[in-house]
HTML snippet that shows the backbone in 3Dmol.js (N, CA, C, O; Angstrom):
<script src="https://3Dmol.org/build/3Dmol-min.js"></script>
<div id="view" style="width:600px;height:400px;position:relative"></div>
<script>
const pdb = `
ATOM      1  N   ASP A   1       0.638  -0.647   0.080  1.00  0.00           N
ATOM      2  CA  ASP A   1      -0.217   0.200   0.306  1.00  0.00           C
ATOM      3  C   ASP A   1       0.981   1.678  -0.274  1.00  0.00           C
ATOM      4  O   ASP A   1       2.182   1.852  -0.483  1.00  0.00           O
ATOM      5  N   ALA A   2       0.271   2.105  -0.301  1.00  0.00           N
ATOM      6  CA  ALA A   2       0.895   3.536  -0.648  1.00  0.00           C
ATOM      7  C   ALA A   2       0.225   4.615  -0.075  1.00  0.00           C
ATOM      8  O   ALA A   2      -0.990   4.781   0.034  1.00  0.00           O
ATOM      9  N   THR A   3       1.323   5.468   0.348  1.00  0.00           N
ATOM     10  CA  THR A   3       0.692   6.931   1.248  1.00  0.00           C
ATOM     11  C   THR A   3       1.058   7.559   0.218  1.00  0.00           C
ATOM     12  O   THR A   3       1.933   7.027  -0.466  1.00  0.00           O
ATOM     13  N   VAL A   4       0.521   8.839  -0.194  1.00  0.00           N
ATOM     14  CA  VAL A   4       1.011  10.393  -1.296  1.00  0.00           C
ATOM     15  C   VAL A   4       0.827  10.918   0.262  1.00  0.00           C
ATOM     16  O   VAL A   4      -0.007  10.623   1.117  1.00  0.00           O
ATOM     17  N   ASN A   5       1.776  11.676   0.268  1.00  0.00           N
ATOM     18  CA  ASN A   5       1.843  12.875   1.199  1.00  0.00           C
ATOM     19  C   ASN A   5       2.361  14.375   0.595  1.00  0.00           C
ATOM     20  O   ASN A   5       3.511  14.641   0.247  1.00  0.00           O
ATOM     21  N   ARG A   6       0.762  15.603   0.560  1.00  0.00           N
ATOM     22  CA  ARG A   6       0.905  16.559   0.040  1.00  0.00           C
ATOM     23  C   ARG A   6       1.933  17.466   1.289  1.00  0.00           C
ATOM     24  O   ARG A   6       1.518  17.680   2.428  1.00  0.00           O
ATOM     25  N   ILE A   7       3.699  18.042   0.647  1.00  0.00           N
ATOM     26  CA  ILE A   7       3.603  19.006   1.323  1.00  0.00           C
ATOM     27  C   ILE A   7       3.481  20.284   1.033  1.00  0.00           C
ATOM     28  O   ILE A   7       2.945  20.613  -0.026  1.00  0.00           O
ATOM     29  N   ASP A   8       3.967  21.236   1.944  1.00  0.00           N
ATOM     30  CA  ASP A   8       4.329  22.581   1.927  1.00  0.00           C
ATOM     31  C   ASP A   8       4.588  22.872   2.910  1.00  0.00           C
ATOM     32  O   ASP A   8       4.456  22.489   4.073  1.00  0.00           O
ATOM     33  N   ASP A   9       5.244  24.080   2.042  1.00  0.00           N
ATOM     34  CA  ASP A   9       7.072  24.818   3.165  1.00  0.00           C
ATOM     35  C   ASP A   9       7.405  23.877   4.105  1.00  0.00           C
ATOM     36  O   ASP A   9       7.353  23.938   5.334  1.00  0.00           O
ATOM     37  N   TYR A  10       7.857  22.739   3.148  1.00  0.00           N
ATOM     38  CA  TYR A  10       8.566  21.403   3.821  1.00  0.00           C
ATOM     39  C   TYR A  10       8.233  21.212   5.130  1.00  0.00           C
ATOM     40  O   TYR A  10       8.988  20.785   6.004  1.00  0.00           O
ATOM     41  N   ASP A  11       6.708  21.644   5.293  1.00  0.00           N
ATOM     42  CA  ASP A  11       5.625  20.350   6.484  1.00  0.00           C
ATOM     43  C   ASP A  11       4.798  19.437   5.339  1.00  0.00           C
ATOM     44  O   ASP A  11       4.312  19.677   4.233  1.00  0.00           O
ATOM     45  N   VAL A  12       4.888  18.443   6.074  1.00  0.00           N
ATOM     46  CA  VAL A  12       3.524  17.289   6.005  1.00  0.00           C
ATOM     47  C   VAL A  12       1.461  18.047   5.824  1.00  0.00           C
ATOM     48  O   VAL A  12       0.444  18.412   6.413  1.00  0.00           O
ATOM     49  N   VAL A  13       1.899  17.897   4.989  1.00  0.00           N
ATOM     50  CA  VAL A  13       0.341  19.609   5.094  1.00  0.00           C
ATOM     51  C   VAL A  13      -1.573  18.114   4.762  1.00  0.00           C
ATOM     52  O   VAL A  13      -2.684  18.376   5.223  1.00  0.00           O
ATOM     53  N   GLY A  14      -1.232  16.732   3.869  1.00  0.00           N
ATOM     54  CA  GLY A  14      -2.110  16.047   4.593  1.00  0.00           C
ATOM     55  C   GLY A  14      -1.919  14.779   3.905  1.00  0.00           C
ATOM     56  O   GLY A  14      -1.095  15.017   3.022  1.00  0.00           O
ATOM     57  N   LYS A  15      -2.260  13.545   3.854  1.00  0.00           N
ATOM     58  CA  LYS A  15      -1.836  12.118   3.167  1.00  0.00           C
ATOM     59  C   LYS A  15      -2.916  11.295   2.690  1.00  0.00           C
ATOM     60  O   LYS A  15      -3.583  10.818   3.608  1.00  0.00           O
ATOM     61  N   SER A  16      -3.319  10.959   1.432  1.00  0.00           N
ATOM     62  CA  SER A  16      -4.022  10.175   1.346  1.00  0.00           C
ATOM     63  C   SER A  16      -3.649   8.635   0.891  1.00  0.00           C
ATOM     64  O   SER A  16      -2.470   8.289   0.814  1.00  0.00           O
ATOM     65  N   ARG A  17      -4.726   7.740   0.597  1.00  0.00           N
ATOM     66  CA  ARG A  17      -4.396   6.878   0.032  1.00  0.00           C
ATOM     67  C   ARG A  17      -4.935   6.879  -1.450  1.00  0.00           C
ATOM     68  O   ARG A  17      -6.119   7.023  -1.756  1.00  0.00           O
ATOM     69  N   PRO A  18      -3.697   6.663  -2.480  1.00  0.00           N
ATOM     70  CA  PRO A  18      -4.924   6.256  -3.982  1.00  0.00           C
ATOM     71  C   PRO A  18      -5.344   4.917  -3.858  1.00  0.00           C
ATOM     72  O   PRO A  18      -5.223   4.171  -2.886  1.00  0.00           O
ATOM     73  N   SER A  19      -5.925   4.672  -5.114  1.00  0.00           N
ATOM     74  CA  SER A  19      -7.005   3.500  -5.013  1.00  0.00           C
ATOM     75  C   SER A  19      -6.119   2.879  -6.076  1.00  0.00           C
ATOM     76  O   SER A  19      -4.987   2.985  -6.548  1.00  0.00           O
ATOM     77  N   LEU A  20      -7.462   2.029  -6.227  1.00  0.00           N
ATOM     78  CA  LEU A  20      -7.750   2.224  -8.337  1.00  0.00           C
ATOM     79  C   LEU A  20      -7.915   1.483  -8.953  1.00  0.00           C
ATOM     80  O   LEU A  20      -7.971   0.278  -8.709  1.00  0.00           O
ATOM     81  N   PRO A  21      -8.066   2.180 -10.175  1.00  0.00           N
ATOM     82  CA  PRO A  21      -9.560   2.270 -10.894  1.00  0.00           C
ATOM     83  C   PRO A  21     -10.631   1.771 -10.434  1.00  0.00           C
ATOM     84  O   PRO A  21     -11.034   2.098  -9.318  1.00  0.00           O
ATOM     85  N   ASP A  22     -11.280   0.894 -11.201  1.00  0.00           N
ATOM     86  CA  ASP A  22     -11.850   0.132 -11.609  1.00  0.00           C
ATOM     87  C   ASP A  22     -11.969  -0.290 -13.211  1.00  0.00           C
ATOM     88  O   ASP A  22     -12.928  -1.034 -13.420  1.00  0.00           O
ATOM     89  N   ARG A  23     -11.263   0.007 -14.255  1.00  0.00           N
ATOM     90  CA  ARG A  23     -10.871   0.249 -15.445  1.00  0.00           C
ATOM     91  C   ARG A  23      -9.955   0.813 -16.403  1.00  0.00           C
ATOM     92  O   ARG A  23     -10.175   2.011 -16.582  1.00  0.00           O
ATOM     93  N   ILE A  24      -8.849   0.272 -17.185  1.00  0.00           N
ATOM     94  CA  ILE A  24      -7.834   1.013 -17.351  1.00  0.00           C
ATOM     95  C   ILE A  24      -7.826   0.625 -18.834  1.00  0.00           C
ATOM     96  O   ILE A  24      -7.426  -0.425 -19.338  1.00  0.00           O
ATOM     97  N   GLU A  25      -8.618   2.237 -19.710  1.00  0.00           N
ATOM     98  CA  GLU A  25      -8.098   2.006 -20.521  1.00  0.00           C
ATOM     99  C   GLU A  25      -7.450   2.225 -22.118  1.00  0.00           C
ATOM    100  O   GLU A  25      -8.350   2.811 -22.721  1.00  0.00           O
ATOM    101  N   SER A  26      -6.868   2.119 -22.592  1.00  0.00           N
ATOM    102  CA  SER A  26      -6.455   2.924 -24.636  1.00  0.00           C
ATOM    103  C   SER A  26      -4.771   2.798 -23.501  1.00  0.00           C
ATOM    104  O   SER A  26      -3.658   3.104 -23.929  1.00  0.00           O
ATOM    105  N   VAL A  27      -4.967   2.445 -22.521  1.00  0.00           N
ATOM    106  CA  VAL A  27      -3.167   2.751 -22.135  1.00  0.00           C
ATOM    107  C   VAL A  27      -2.744   1.398 -22.063  1.00  0.00           C
ATOM    108  O   VAL A  27      -1.690   1.672 -21.489  1.00  0.00           O
ATOM    109  N   LEU A  28      -2.700   0.181 -22.172  1.00  0.00           N
ATOM    110  CA  LEU A  28      -1.916  -0.716 -22.207  1.00  0.00           C
ATOM    111  C   LEU A  28      -1.820  -1.813 -23.478  1.00  0.00           C
ATOM    112  O   LEU A  28      -2.581  -1.624 -24.427  1.00  0.00           O
ATOM    113  N   VAL A  29      -1.092  -2.713 -23.505  1.00  0.00           N
ATOM    114  CA  VAL A  29      -0.637  -3.895 -24.820  1.00  0.00           C
ATOM    115  C   VAL A  29      -2.370  -5.334 -24.108  1.00  0.00           C
ATOM    116  O   VAL A  29      -2.909  -5.241 -23.005  1.00  0.00           O
ATOM    117  N   CYS A  30      -2.480  -5.661 -24.445  1.00  0.00           N
ATOM    118  CA  CYS A  30      -3.266  -7.169 -24.384  1.00  0.00           C
ATOM    119  C   CYS A  30      -1.655  -8.080 -24.327  1.00  0.00           C
ATOM    120  O   CYS A  30      -0.664  -7.410 -24.618  1.00  0.00           O
ATOM    121  N   PRO A  31      -1.513  -9.083 -24.078  1.00  0.00           N
ATOM    122  CA  PRO A  31      -0.807  -9.993 -23.772  1.00  0.00           C
ATOM    123  C   PRO A  31      -1.189 -10.929 -24.689  1.00  0.00           C
ATOM    124  O   PRO A  31      -0.298 -11.717 -24.371  1.00  0.00           O
ATOM    125  N   ASN A  32      -1.762 -11.500 -25.555  1.00  0.00           N
ATOM    126  CA  ASN A  32      -2.957 -12.754 -25.478  1.00  0.00           C
ATOM    127  C   ASN A  32      -2.348 -11.985 -27.032  1.00  0.00           C
ATOM    128  O   ASN A  32      -2.558 -10.813 -27.344  1.00  0.00           O
ATOM    129  N   SER A  33      -1.200 -13.465 -28.233  1.00  0.00           N
ATOM    130  CA  SER A  33      -1.456 -12.628 -29.342  1.00  0.00           C
ATOM    131  C   SER A  33      -2.523 -13.104 -30.787  1.00  0.00           C
ATOM    132  O   SER A  33      -2.495 -12.893 -31.999  1.00  0.00           O
ATOM    133  N   ASN A  34      -3.364 -13.803 -29.881  1.00  0.00           N
ATOM    134  CA  ASN A  34      -4.977 -13.429 -31.123  1.00  0.00           C
ATOM    135  C   ASN A  34      -5.947 -13.187 -30.319  1.00  0.00           C
ATOM    136  O   ASN A  34      -7.026 -13.778 -30.352  1.00  0.00           O
ATOM    137  N   CYS A  35      -5.516 -11.940 -29.217  1.00  0.00           N
ATOM    138  CA  CYS A  35      -6.825 -11.011 -28.732  1.00  0.00           C
ATOM    139  C   CYS A  35      -7.073 -10.045 -30.400  1.00  0.00           C
ATOM    140  O   CYS A  35      -6.286  -9.650 -31.260  1.00  0.00           O
ATOM    141  N   ILE A  36      -8.649  -9.969 -30.222  1.00  0.00           N
ATOM    142  CA  ILE A  36      -9.379  -9.508 -31.771  1.00  0.00           C
ATOM    143  C   ILE A  36      -8.274  -7.373 -31.060  1.00  0.00           C
ATOM    144  O   ILE A  36      -7.832  -6.419 -31.700  1.00  0.00           O
ATOM    145  N   SER A  37      -8.301  -7.483 -30.556  1.00  0.00           N
ATOM    146  CA  SER A  37      -7.186  -5.693 -30.245  1.00  0.00           C
ATOM    147  C   SER A  37      -5.484  -4.891 -30.928  1.00  0.00           C
ATOM    148  O   SER A  37      -4.741  -3.921 -31.078  1.00  0.00           O
ATOM    149  N   HIS A  38      -5.952  -7.032 -31.197  1.00  0.00           N
ATOM    150  CA  HIS A  38      -3.902  -6.321 -31.842  1.00  0.00           C
ATOM    151  C   HIS A  38      -4.367  -6.257 -33.881  1.00  0.00           C
ATOM    152  O   HIS A  38      -3.572  -5.823 -34.715  1.00  0.00           O
ATOM    153  N   ALA A  39      -5.707  -6.770 -34.209  1.00  0.00           N
ATOM    154  CA  ALA A  39      -5.924  -6.510 -35.361  1.00  0.00           C
ATOM    155  C   ALA A  39      -6.628  -5.811 -36.107  1.00  0.00           C
ATOM    156  O   ALA A  39      -6.513  -5.607 -37.316  1.00  0.00           O
ATOM    157  N   GLU A  40      -7.895  -5.170 -34.865  1.00  0.00           N
ATOM    158  CA  GLU A  40      -8.849  -3.965 -34.827  1.00  0.00           C
ATOM    159  C   GLU A  40      -8.685  -3.126 -33.985  1.00  0.00           C
ATOM    160  O   GLU A  40      -8.366  -3.049 -32.798  1.00  0.00           O
ATOM    161  N   PRO A  41      -9.123  -2.131 -35.287  1.00  0.00           N
ATOM    162  CA  PRO A  41      -8.540  -0.529 -34.519  1.00  0.00           C
ATOM    163  C   PRO A  41      -9.615  -0.260 -33.780  1.00  0.00           C
ATOM    164  O   PRO A  41     -10.618   0.259 -34.271  1.00  0.00           O
ATOM    165  N   VAL A  42      -9.487  -0.667 -32.219  1.00  0.00           N
ATOM    166  CA  VAL A  42      -9.633  -1.090 -31.021  1.00  0.00           C
ATOM    167  C   VAL A  42      -9.483  -0.968 -30.053  1.00  0.00           C
ATOM    168  O   VAL A  42      -8.998  -2.051 -29.724  1.00  0.00           O
ATOM    169  N   SER A  43      -9.610   0.374 -28.131  1.00  0.00           N
ATOM    170  CA  SER A  43      -8.445   0.604 -27.712  1.00  0.00           C
ATOM    171  C   SER A  43      -8.720  -0.232 -27.124  1.00  0.00           C
ATOM    172  O   SER A  43      -9.858  -0.694 -27.203  1.00  0.00           O
ATOM    173  N   SER A  44      -7.431  -0.949 -25.996  1.00  0.00           N
ATOM    174  CA  SER A  44      -7.226  -1.904 -25.204  1.00  0.00           C
ATOM    175  C   SER A  44      -8.303  -1.376 -24.009  1.00  0.00           C
ATOM    176  O   SER A  44      -8.263  -0.278 -23.454  1.00  0.00           O
ATOM    177  N   SER A  45      -9.065  -2.228 -23.820  1.00  0.00           N
ATOM    178  CA  SER A  45      -9.547  -2.308 -21.892  1.00  0.00           C
ATOM    179  C   SER A  45      -9.165  -3.294 -20.943  1.00  0.00           C
ATOM    180  O   SER A  45      -9.006  -4.505 -21.099  1.00  0.00           O
ATOM    181  N   PHE A  46      -9.057  -2.649 -20.032  1.00  0.00           N
ATOM    182  CA  PHE A  46      -8.938  -3.913 -19.225  1.00  0.00           C
ATOM    183  C   PHE A  46      -9.547  -3.689 -17.376  1.00  0.00           C
ATOM    184  O   PHE A  46      -9.093  -2.989 -16.472  1.00  0.00           O
ATOM    185  N   ALA A  47     -10.735  -4.640 -17.423  1.00  0.00           N
ATOM    186  CA  ALA A  47     -10.691  -4.670 -15.427  1.00  0.00           C
ATOM    187  C   ALA A  47     -10.308  -4.971 -14.512  1.00  0.00           C
ATOM    188  O   ALA A  47     -10.387  -6.101 -14.030  1.00  0.00           O
ATOM    189  N   VAL A  48      -9.689  -3.825 -13.952  1.00  0.00           N
ATOM    190  CA  VAL A  48      -8.778  -4.481 -12.690  1.00  0.00           C
ATOM    191  C   VAL A  48      -9.697  -5.234 -11.757  1.00  0.00           C
ATOM    192  O   VAL A  48     -10.912  -5.069 -11.643  1.00  0.00           O
ATOM    193  N   LYS A  49      -8.727  -6.307 -10.943  1.00  0.00           N
ATOM    194  CA  LYS A  49      -9.089  -7.099 -10.228  1.00  0.00           C
ATOM    195  C   LYS A  49      -7.866  -6.864  -8.904  1.00  0.00           C
ATOM    196  O   LYS A  49      -6.649  -6.716  -9.018  1.00  0.00           O
ATOM    197  N   LYS A  50      -8.708  -6.898  -7.674  1.00  0.00           N
ATOM    198  CA  LYS A  50      -7.020  -6.425  -6.558  1.00  0.00           C
ATOM    199  C   LYS A  50      -7.031  -7.896  -5.695  1.00  0.00           C
ATOM    200  O   LYS A  50      -7.571  -7.938  -4.590  1.00  0.00           O
ATOM    201  N   ARG A  51      -6.327  -9.212  -6.352  1.00  0.00           N
ATOM    202  CA  ARG A  51      -6.003  -9.525  -4.988  1.00  0.00           C
ATOM    203  C   ARG A  51      -5.296  -9.900  -3.900  1.00  0.00           C
ATOM    204  O   ARG A  51      -4.621  -9.052  -3.316  1.00  0.00           O
ATOM    205  N   ALA A  52      -5.330 -11.022  -3.520  1.00  0.00           N
ATOM    206  CA  ALA A  52      -4.497 -11.216  -1.693  1.00  0.00           C
ATOM    207  C   ALA A  52      -3.305  -9.882  -2.040  1.00  0.00           C
ATOM    208  O   ALA A  52      -3.230  -8.809  -1.441  1.00  0.00           O
ATOM    209  N   ASN A  53      -2.489 -10.340  -3.138  1.00  0.00           N
ATOM    210  CA  ASN A  53      -0.743 -10.091  -3.295  1.00  0.00           C
ATOM    211  C   ASN A  53      -0.572  -9.480  -4.668  1.00  0.00           C
ATOM    212  O   ASN A  53       0.490  -8.926  -4.948  1.00  0.00           O
ATOM    213  N   ASP A  54      -1.495  -9.548  -5.478  1.00  0.00           N
ATOM    214  CA  ASP A  54      -1.408  -9.472  -6.758  1.00  0.00           C
ATOM    215  C   ASP A  54      -2.469  -8.319  -6.943  1.00  0.00           C
ATOM    216  O   ASP A  54      -3.108  -7.769  -6.046  1.00  0.00           O
ATOM    217  N   ILE A  55      -2.527  -8.035  -8.506  1.00  0.00           N
ATOM    218  CA  ILE A  55      -3.355  -6.881  -9.414  1.00  0.00           C
ATOM    219  C   ILE A  55      -3.462  -8.199  -9.982  1.00  0.00           C
ATOM    220  O   ILE A  55      -2.688  -9.087  -9.626  1.00  0.00           O
ATOM    221  N   ALA A  56      -4.894  -8.509 -11.341  1.00  0.00           N
ATOM    222  CA  ALA A  56      -4.846  -9.040 -11.998  1.00  0.00           C
ATOM    223  C   ALA A  56      -6.027  -8.218 -13.081  1.00  0.00           C
ATOM    224  O   ALA A  56      -6.901  -7.549 -12.530  1.00  0.00           O
ATOM    225  N   LEU A  57      -6.008  -8.302 -14.577  1.00  0.00           N
ATOM    226  CA  LEU A  57      -6.451  -6.999 -15.162  1.00  0.00           C
ATOM    227  C   LEU A  57      -6.487  -7.901 -15.968  1.00  0.00           C
ATOM    228  O   LEU A  57      -5.514  -8.570 -16.315  1.00  0.00           O
ATOM    229  N   LYS A  58      -8.047  -8.066 -16.505  1.00  0.00           N
ATOM    230  CA  LYS A  58      -8.918  -9.172 -17.098  1.00  0.00           C
ATOM    231  C   LYS A  58      -9.320  -8.243 -18.433  1.00  0.00           C
ATOM    232  O   LYS A  58     -10.047  -7.265 -18.261  1.00  0.00           O
ATOM    233  N   CYS A  59      -8.725  -8.646 -20.036  1.00  0.00           N
ATOM    234  CA  CYS A  59      -9.199  -8.004 -20.842  1.00  0.00           C
ATOM    235  C   CYS A  59     -10.168  -7.956 -21.413  1.00  0.00           C
ATOM    236  O   CYS A  59     -10.426  -9.117 -21.729  1.00  0.00           O
ATOM    237  N   LYS A  60     -10.899  -7.322 -21.760  1.00  0.00           N
ATOM    238  CA  LYS A  60     -12.657  -6.917 -22.487  1.00  0.00           C
ATOM    239  C   LYS A  60     -12.887  -7.513 -23.471  1.00  0.00           C
ATOM    240  O   LYS A  60     -14.099  -7.713 -23.542  1.00  0.00           O
ATOM    241  N   TYR A  61     -12.155  -8.069 -24.606  1.00  0.00           N
ATOM    242  CA  TYR A  61     -11.872  -8.434 -25.683  1.00  0.00           C
ATOM    243  C   TYR A  61     -11.880 -10.041 -25.289  1.00  0.00           C
ATOM    244  O   TYR A  61     -12.947 -10.600 -25.034  1.00  0.00           O
ATOM    245  N   CYS A  62     -10.858 -10.612 -25.262  1.00  0.00           N
ATOM    246  CA  CYS A  62     -10.455 -12.263 -25.413  1.00  0.00           C
ATOM    247  C   CYS A  62     -11.283 -12.180 -24.076  1.00  0.00           C
ATOM    248  O   CYS A  62     -12.480 -12.295 -24.339  1.00  0.00           O
ATOM    249  N   GLU A  63     -11.119 -12.068 -23.144  1.00  0.00           N
ATOM    250  CA  GLU A  63     -11.655 -11.830 -21.441  1.00  0.00           C
ATOM    251  C   GLU A  63     -10.551 -12.923 -20.713  1.00  0.00           C
ATOM    252  O   GLU A  63     -10.974 -13.802 -19.963  1.00  0.00           O
ATOM    253  N   LYS A  64      -9.085 -12.774 -21.016  1.00  0.00           N
ATOM    254  CA  LYS A  64      -8.062 -13.589 -20.350  1.00  0.00           C
ATOM    255  C   LYS A  64      -7.777 -12.284 -19.529  1.00  0.00           C
ATOM    256  O   LYS A  64      -7.921 -11.103 -19.847  1.00  0.00           O
ATOM    257  N   GLU A  65      -7.216 -13.008 -18.088  1.00  0.00           N
ATOM    258  CA  GLU A  65      -7.052 -12.518 -17.299  1.00  0.00           C
ATOM    259  C   GLU A  65      -5.275 -12.603 -17.099  1.00  0.00           C
ATOM    260  O   GLU A  65      -4.819 -13.647 -17.566  1.00  0.00           O
ATOM    261  N   PHE A  66      -4.692 -12.080 -16.755  1.00  0.00           N
ATOM    262  CA  PHE A  66      -3.395 -11.799 -16.369  1.00  0.00           C
ATOM    263  C   PHE A  66      -2.550 -11.092 -15.190  1.00  0.00           C
ATOM    264  O   PHE A  66      -2.765  -9.882 -15.124  1.00  0.00           O
ATOM    265  N   SER A  67      -2.089 -11.347 -14.716  1.00  0.00           N
ATOM    266  CA  SER A  67      -0.813 -10.323 -14.005  1.00  0.00           C
ATOM    267  C   SER A  67      -0.387  -9.690 -14.135  1.00  0.00           C
ATOM    268  O   SER A  67       0.469  -9.800 -15.012  1.00  0.00           O
ATOM    269  N   HIS A  68      -0.541  -8.063 -13.259  1.00  0.00           N
ATOM    270  CA  HIS A  68      -0.042  -7.052 -13.816  1.00  0.00           C
ATOM    271  C   HIS A  68       0.880  -6.690 -14.099  1.00  0.00           C
ATOM    272  O   HIS A  68       1.041  -5.524 -14.460  1.00  0.00           O
ATOM    273  N   TYR A  69       1.777  -7.527 -14.038  1.00  0.00           N
ATOM    274  CA  TYR A  69       3.272  -8.348 -14.145  1.00  0.00           C
ATOM    275  C   TYR A  69       3.901  -8.669 -15.470  1.00  0.00           C
ATOM    276  O   TYR A  69       5.131  -8.649 -15.519  1.00  0.00           O
ATOM    277  N   VAL A  70       3.080  -9.022 -16.768  1.00  0.00           N
ATOM    278  CA  VAL A  70       2.375  -9.379 -17.486  1.00  0.00           C
ATOM    279  C   VAL A  70       2.619  -8.608 -18.232  1.00  0.00           C
ATOM    280  O   VAL A  70       3.603  -8.152 -18.813  1.00  0.00           O
ATOM    281  N   VAL A  71       1.383  -8.453 -18.167  1.00  0.00           N
ATOM    282  CA  VAL A  71       1.068  -6.690 -18.608  1.00  0.00           C
ATOM    283  C   VAL A  71       1.966  -5.565 -18.817  1.00  0.00           C
ATOM    284  O   VAL A  71       2.727  -5.121 -19.677  1.00  0.00           O
ATOM    285  N   LEU A  72       1.576  -5.324 -17.752  1.00  0.00           N
ATOM    286  CA  LEU A  72       2.657  -4.488 -18.151  1.00  0.00           C
ATOM    287  C   LEU A  72       4.703  -4.000 -18.772  1.00  0.00           C
ATOM    288  O   LEU A  72       5.386  -2.978 -18.690  1.00  0.00           O
ATOM    289  N   ALA A  73       4.909  -5.257 -19.274  1.00  0.00           N
ATOM    290  CA  ALA A  73       6.074  -6.118 -19.543  1.00  0.00           C
ATOM    291  C   ALA A  73       5.883  -5.666 -20.893  1.00  0.00           C
ATOM    292  O   ALA A  73       6.842  -5.124 -21.442  1.00  0.00           O
ATOM    293  N   ASN A  74       4.693  -5.815 -21.582  1.00  0.00           N
ATOM    294  CA  ASN A  74       4.537  -5.867 -23.251  1.00  0.00           C
ATOM    295  C   ASN A  74       4.673  -4.082 -23.401  1.00  0.00           C
ATOM    296  O   ASN A  74       4.617  -3.549 -24.509  1.00  0.00           O
TER     297      ASN A  74
END
`;
const viewer = $3Dmol.createViewer("view");
viewer.addModel(pdb, "pdb");
viewer.setStyle({}, {cartoon: {color: "spectrum"}});
viewer.zoomTo();
viewer.render();
</script>
């Protein structure tokens, strides 16, 4: 878990914890080479699912689920 500190004049004035979005659009590339998103002019779309010690991303088009390490490596 991460914490973002807001600093003003060298003093911490606030803290917040960022959260994951429900979907990530048009940023990542599906690692499944058979996914239709590689052949058609569509924007990528992944549903974000948080697991105990991992984050899984599920492609909207091929419906395959990948660890975030696999998707971010592409």
